[in-house]
C-alpha positions, -999 to +999 in steps of 0.1 A: -389-353-414-389-339-379-355-355-373-341-341-405-352-306-395-338-310-360-305-323-374-302-294-397-309-270-369-284-288-348-257-283-375-264-246-375-263-244-337-231-265-337-216-242-363-220-213-339-205-233-310-177-241-334-167-204-338-167-199-301-148-232-295-122-222-321-115-192-298-108-216-270-086-237-293-067-208-307-059-191-273-051-224-256-027-236-283-009-203-286-011-187-252-016-219-230-046-203-213-083-212-212-103-180-220-137-183-203-148-149-215-155-162-250-193-164-247-197-128-236-175-117-264-200-133-287-229-114-270-209-082-273-204-087-310-241-093-316-251-062-296-226-039-314-238-053-347-274-046-337-265-010-328-249-004-361-278-020-381-303+001-361-282+032-371-287+021-408-252+009-414-252-017-443-250-053-431-218-060-451-201-030-436-213-040-401-196-074-406-163-056-414-166-031-385-175-059-359-146-081-370-121-052-372-134-040-338-128-075-325-092-074-335-087-041-317-106-053-286-085-084-286-053-063-283-068-044-253-080-076-238-046-092-240-029-061-226-054-055-197-065-090-187-043-118-200-008-104-200-007-090-164-024-121-150-003-146-170+028-132-153+015-149-121+008-182-139-018-198-162-042-206-134-043-169-124-049-160-160-079-184-162-094-168-131-088-133-147-108-144-178-137-155-156-136-121-140-136-105-175-167-126-183-185-112-153-175-077-161-186-079-197-218-097-188-228-069-164-217-043-189-240-057-215-269-054-192-260-018-181-257-006-217-283-026-237-305-041-209-310-077-200-337-085-226-326-101-258-335-081-289-345-092-325-319-089-352-327-087-389-321-118-410-288-119-428-305-132-459-341-142-467-356-172-483-355-210-477-347-243-494-364-277-490-340-306-481-355-340-476-389-325-469-375-301-443-375-263-448-340-248-444-335-211-441-310-196-465-294-180-435-283-215-423-262-219-455-245-186-447-236-198-413-223-231-426-203-214-453-187-189-430-177-216-405-162-237-433-141-208-445-130-198-410-120-233-400-100-238-432-083-204-428-074-210-391-061-245-399-039-233-428-027-202-408-015-223-379+000-251-400+014-233-430+021-197-422+052-183-405+032-164-379+010-195-372+040-217-365+056-190-344+024-187-323+024-225-316+061-224-308+055-195-284+029-216-264+049-248-264+081-232-250+081-194-246+118-192-236+130-213-265+108-193-289+122-161-276+157-174-279+153-180-317+139-145-323+102-150-319+083-121-303+062-141-278+042-111-267+033-102-303+022-138-310-001-137-279-016-104-290-024-118-324-040-149-309-062-129-286-072-105-314-082-133-338-101-151-310-120-119-301-128-112-338-141-147-343-164-142-313-177-110-328-184-129-360-202-156-341-223-129-324-235-115-357-243-150-371-262-162-340-281-130-334-307-135-362-313-170-350-314-166-312-318-128-308-291-104-298-280-097-262-295-111-231-276-131-205-266-162-225-229-154-224-219-178-196-240-206-209-226-202-244-191-202-229-197-235-211-214-251-242-185-241-265-160-253-239-179-286-237-177-289-275-139-281-274-133-307-248-154-333-266-136-329-299-101-322-284-090-288-272-057-291-290-072-300-324-087-273-346-107-298-366-116-317-334-133-287-317-154-282-348-165-319-349-172-317-312-193-285-317-213-301-345-220-332-325-230-312-295-253-290-315-271-320-331-273-337-297-288-307-281-315-303-308-324-340-309-324-345-271-342-312-266-371-325-286-374-355-263-369-341-228-382-310-210-363-278-217-351-277-181-331-309-185-314-301-217-285-280-204-278-303-174-275-332-199-250-312-220-229-303-191-230-340-179-212-347-212-184-324-202-180-342-169-180-376-185-155-366-212-132-350-186-133-382-165-130-408-194-110-390-221-099-355-211-079-352-244-112-355-263-119-374-295-091-359-316-068-341-291-035-352-278-029-358-241-016-328-224-023-305-195-054-283-197-043-255-175 
């Protein structure tokens, strides 16, 4: 029964990683840049949501405001961080996103403090599965992730804008030559990724508290999940995130807490050495 409970918790944790990893996947596939500020975007989303909830804004409206705010923040992020640095090459853009991570991480602490804060449950109640008690909130997380993954997959593979975004990353000059506004596609990608991070922040806050200094660690874990599943595969990053979440919970129950994160990051090193394209990704340059 303990392993059932740990596996269920791992699926929930992996679902959160999946939302962050989807941001990596979306930005990399459409902008050809690794955005290492994803984790602190999640923390920011949780803290903004907490502020709204404390001001008695209804939870449903808080979701809408956080996601809409994420879209707007993504536009600013693309214009101020990604676009200027990308002119000097993808490597410079990656370094710029690391700088953005440090700025946001320090900003969180200055505004909200370094201590993580409790966030009210999205939904109360629980259900018994195989003798294990599962919070109803976990089902919300699973459902949201399933809807988001389906929507992103269909958007990229079926919609005109999605195909244009992929073409813009594959060959910006050719895309521009056939009338695709490459700048606009990059702005859309950055906005959606920021909005997904905000959504992840709201979903994770009731489980692990809001705020704190977990942004860089969350970034690295989501990146590990994306690399494990395949950075170029939308479904792959989700599978990688779920596997990582389950592994973290099961191993965390067997080894001291101090060893858990080093083991997870060891997975990243091994995958990069043995199969850098991941379980489901195609072989291509990572930066």
